[in-house]
N, C-alpha and C positions, 0 to 999 in steps of 0.2 A: 604531821599533817593531820588535821582534824578528822574524826570519824567519818563525817557526812561526806567529806571530800573522797576519802578512800572508796566510800560505797558507790559514789557517783563514778569514780574511775573504774570500778569493777562492772557496773552496769554497762558503762559504754564500751568496755572490752568484750563484754558478752554480745552486745548489739554489733559490734564490728565481727566478731566470729560468726554470727549469724549471717551476716551479709557475705561474708567469704564463703561459708558453706552453701548458701543459696545461689551467688552469683559468681563464685570463684574466680575463674579465667577473666572475666569482664571487669571486674573491681580491683583484682590484685595489682595490675600495672598502673592503676592510680593511686592505689593506697600506699604501696611501698615507698615511692619517693618523698610522700607527705611525712611518713614515719622516719624516714632516714633523716630528713631536715630536722624533725624533732628531736632526734638524738643529739644533734648539735647545739641544742638549746643551752643558755646560760642557766636557766630555771631548772633545778632539781626536780620540782613538782611535774614539769613538763616531760622531762626525760623518763621519770617513773612512770608517767601515763603512757609514754610511747612503749615502754619495756612491757607493761602489763597488756597493751594492745598487741604486740608483737607475740607475746606469749599465747594469747588466745587465738591469733592468726595460724600459728604453727600447729596449735591443737585442732584446729578447725579444718586444716588443708591436707588434702590426699598427698601421697608421695608423688604421684604423676604431676600435681600442680606445682610442687615445690621443685621438682626437676625442670619443669617448663618455665616457671616465673621467676626463679631465683638462680 
């Protein structure tokens, strides 16, 4: 994967993490199904982006949110 794409994925993941930190319970029910569908993609780049996004969500989510939303 080109370096510039990797950088874009990381910025997108941080942005996703910021959204979850700020809006948490309001956005997680909408975001998680989208990411779950992305994990089934035939494109490895898309799956990698989803994994980076999920990682950022996990690090940005409180334990209470995880228990409630997952």
